[in-house]
C-alpha positions in Angstrom: 0.0 0.2 0.2 2.8 2.4 0.7 4.1 2.1 -2.6 0.9 3.1 -4.0 0.8 6.3 -1.8 4.3 7.6 -1.9 6.3 5.9 -4.9 6.3 7.9 -8.0 5.2 4.7 -10.4 2.9 3.6 -7.7 1.2 7.0 -7.7 0.3 7.0 -11.4 -0.8 3.4 -11.1 -3.4 4.4 -8.0 -5.0 7.1 -10.1 -5.1 4.9 -13.2 -6.9 2.5 -11.3 -9.2 5.1 -10.0 -10.0 6.2 -13.6 -10.4 2.6 -15.0 -12.9 1.9 -11.9 -15.1 4.4 -13.2 -14.9 3.2 -16.6 -15.7 -0.2 -15.5 -18.6 1.1 -13.1 -20.2 3.0 -16.2 -20.0 0.3 -18.6 -21.7 -2.0 -16.0 -24.4 0.7 -15.4 -25.0 0.9 -19.4 -25.2 -2.8 -19.8 -27.5 -3.6 -16.9 -29.7 -0.1 -18.1 -29.9 -1.2 -21.5 -30.8 -4.9 -21.2 -34.6 -4.3 -20.9 -34.4 -1.7 -23.7 -32.7 -4.3 -25.8 -35.5 -6.8 -25.7 -37.9 -3.8 -26.3 -36.1 -3.1 -29.3 -36.2 -6.4 -30.6 -39.6 -7.0 -30.0 -40.6 -3.5 -31.8 -38.3 -4.7 -35.0 -39.9 -8.2 -34.7 -43.8 -6.7 -34.6 -43.1 -3.8 -36.3 -43.6 -0.1 -35.9 -46.4 1.9 -37.7 -45.2 4.7 -39.7 -46.3 7.4 -37.4 -44.4 6.4 -34.4 -41.5 5.3 -36.4 -40.9 8.8 -37.5 -41.5 10.1 -34.4 -38.9 7.8 -33.0 -36.2 8.9 -35.7 -37.1 12.6 -36.1 -40.1 14.2 -34.0 -43.5 15.7 -34.2 -43.0 17.3 -37.5 -41.7 13.9 -39.0 -44.6 12.2 -37.3 -47.0 14.6 -38.6 -45.6 14.1 -42.3 -46.0 10.4 -41.9 -49.5 10.8 -40.6 -50.4 12.8 -43.6 -48.9 10.0 -46.1 -51.3 7.3 -44.0 -54.2 9.1 -44.0 -53.8 10.4 -47.8 -52.9 6.9 -48.8 -56.2 5.8 -47.1 -58.6 8.4 -48.8 -59.0 10.2 -45.8 -57.1 13.3 -46.5 -56.8 15.7 -49.7 -53.6 17.3 -50.5 -53.2 20.8 -52.3 -50.7 21.3 -54.8 -49.1 23.8 -52.2 -49.5 21.2 -49.3 -52.4 22.2 -47.8 -54.5 19.6 -46.0 -58.1 18.9 -46.0 -60.5 16.5 -44.7 -61.5 14.1 -47.9 -64.6 12.6 -46.1 -66.9 11.7 -43.1 -66.6 8.1 -43.1 -65.4 6.0 -40.1 -62.2 7.5 -38.6 -59.0 5.2 -38.1 -58.9 2.9 -35.3 -55.3 3.8 -34.3 -55.9 6.5 -31.7 -52.8 8.8 -32.7 -54.3 9.1 -36.5 -57.7 9.7 -35.0 -56.4 12.4 -33.0 -55.1 13.6 -36.2 -58.2 13.7 -38.0 -60.0 15.4 -35.0 -57.1 18.3 -35.4 -58.1 18.6 -38.9 -61.6 19.7 -38.2 -61.7 23.5 -38.1 -57.8 23.6 -39.4 -58.3 23.5 -43.2 -55.5 24.2 -45.2 -53.2 23.6 -42.5 -49.5 22.6 -43.4 -46.9 20.0 -42.3 -45.0 22.7 -40.5 -47.7 24.3 -38.7 -48.8 21.2 -36.7 -46.2 21.1 -33.9 -47.4 24.3 -32.9 -51.1 24.4 -34.1 -53.4 24.4 -31.2 -56.0 22.0 -33.0 -53.3 19.4 -32.8 -52.4 19.3 -29.0 -54.0 16.0 -28.2 -52.1 14.3 -31.6 -48.8 15.6 -29.7 -49.7 14.8 -26.4 -50.3 11.0 -27.5 -47.0 11.0 -29.4 -45.4 12.1 -26.1 -47.4 9.6 -24.0 -46.2 6.8 -26.4 -42.6 7.8 -26.0 -42.8 7.9 -22.3 -44.3 4.5 -22.0 -41.8 2.8 -24.4 -39.1 4.6 -21.9 -36.7 3.9 -24.9 -33.8 6.5 -25.0 -32.7 6.8 -29.2 -29.0 8.5 -28.4 -26.2 7.6 -26.5 -26.5 9.4 -23.5 -24.0 11.1 -21.3 -21.1 8.7 -20.9 -18.5 10.8 -22.7 -18.8 13.8 -20.7 -18.9 11.8 -17.5 -15.9 9.8 -18.5 -14.4 13.2 -19.7 -15.2 15.0 -16.1 -14.0 11.2 -14.2 -10.3 12.0 -16.0 -10.3 15.6 -15.3 -11.1 14.8 -11.7 -8.3 11.9 -11.6 -5.9 14.6 -13.2 -6.6 16.8 -10.2 -6.5 14.3 -7.8 -3.2 13.2 -8.8 -1.7 16.7 -8.6 -3.1 17.2 -5.2 -1.6 13.9 -4.2 1.7 14.9 -5.5 1.6 18.1 -3.8 0.6 16.6 -0.4 2.8 13.6 -0.3 5.8 14.6 -2.4 6.7 11.3 -4.0 9.8 10.5 -6.1 9.4 11.1 -9.7 8.5 8.3 -11.8 11.2 6.1 -13.3 13.7 8.9 -11.9 14.3 8.7 -8.2 16.5 11.7 -8.6 14.7 13.7 -10.8 13.5 17.3 -9.6 10.0 17.6 -8.6 9.1 20.2 -11.7 9.0 17.0 -13.7 5.8 15.9 -12.2 4.3 18.6 -14.5 5.0 17.0 -17.5 3.9 13.6 -15.7 0.8 15.5 -15.1 -0.1 16.4 -18.8 0.8 12.9 -20.1 -1.6 11.6 -17.6 -4.2 14.0 -18.3 -3.7 13.5 -22.3 -4.0 9.6 -22.0 -7.1 9.8 -20.0 -9.1 12.3 -22.3 -7.9 10.2 -25.2 -9.8 7.0 -23.4 -12.7 9.4 -22.8 -13.0 9.6 -26.3 -13.3 6.0 -26.8 -16.9 6.2 -25.5 -19.8 7.1 -27.9 -21.0 10.9 -28.3 -24.0 12.4 -26.8 -25.8 12.5 -30.1 -24.9 9.0 -31.4 -28.2 6.6 -32.4 -28.0 3.8 -30.0 -30.1 1.2 -31.9 -29.3 1.3 -35.3 -31.6 -1.7 -36.5 -34.5 0.1 -34.9 -33.4 3.0 -36.9 -33.3 1.1 -40.3 -36.5 -0.6 -39.5 -38.1 2.8 -38.8 -36.6 4.6 -41.9 -38.2 1.6 -44.1 -41.5 2.0 -42.5 -41.7 5.6 -43.1 -40.5 5.0 -46.9 -43.1 2.7 -47.3 -45.7 5.2 -46.3 -44.5 7.7 -48.3 -44.4 5.8 -51.6 -47.9 4.8 -51.0 -49.4 7.8 -52.0 -48.7 9.5 -55.9 -45.5 11.4 -56.7 -47.7 14.8 -56.9 -48.9 14.1 -53.4 -45.4 13.5 -51.8 -43.8 16.4 -53.5 -46.6 18.7 -52.2 -46.1 17.2 -48.7 -42.6 17.1 -48.3 -42.4 20.6 -49.7 -44.8 22.0 -46.9 -42.9 20.3 -44.2 -40.4 23.5 -43.6 -41.9 26.8 -43.3 -41.3 29.4 -46.3 -38.2 31.5 -45.8 -39.3 35.0 -44.4 -39.3 37.8 -46.8 -36.1 40.0 -47.1 -36.9 43.3 -45.1 -36.0 46.4 -47.0 -34.5 49.2 -45.4 -36.6 52.7 -45.6 -35.3 54.4 -48.7 -34.0 51.5 -50.7 -34.7 51.4 -54.1 -35.0 47.8 -55.9 -33.2 48.5 -58.9 -30.2 50.3 -57.0 -26.7 50.2 -58.7 -23.5 50.7 -57.4 -23.2 54.0 -59.3 -25.9 55.4 -57.0 -24.2 54.3 -53.8 -21.0 56.2 -54.3 -22.9 59.3 -55.9 -21.9 58.9 -59.4 -23.6 60.7 -62.2 -23.5 57.8 -64.9 -24.1 60.4 -67.8 -21.3 62.6 -66.7 -19.0 61.0 -69.4 -21.4 60.7 -72.1 -19.7 63.4 -74.2 -22.3 66.2 -73.2 -21.7 70.0 -72.5 -21.0 72.9 -74.5 
């Protein structure tokens, strides 16, 4: 034990063991946490995910709304204008799926609404609430989470603890018993750099966690997309994003203004006029 606390090589080994233990604990936690989620993912891909929920899992509310439009348009429940405006096509019995039924209820009184307006439109609050409820019920996190930031924080704390240990105990310099104490600065930098490199082996925050589920969801959404005519598909896709805001023209600006106007040059000054 004294070797780990007072010897230079032992101090390095001690804090590397602490850092390695943090990595092992995080890895064990992730394995235990994701065991049930892996079963859920396998069940979802085996049973199939409907296009609306699939779009929500891989995108969000706007993607789910787009998928719902494709499904309902293919079923004949919606009419799509050339500019992407949506209208109810018939008053027949609604779909059994509660999310699609909520979408159609939102369409009542929301004539000519477009896909990009649905995430904020008050008529579609029930549709959005059901999507959120479904997401919470699955308890499925689609991205990698905070493993890399946590391990990076552990690396920083281990490096700082190493420095405090050296200042408190004043151990010998590693692999150089007669070395100057200032050499610990370089050992600290090497230690921190190596730990930081290890932390980058963990997946980043935004990395998708379930590639097989993502592939299945994209396939389901594409199947719904191709079930409608090409004209309808283009109209819906074009209405998914709001149109660009018009350029605000400053007062006094002229649309046909030229560079000569900006610098005050009379463009006829050199035309040969005069006496």
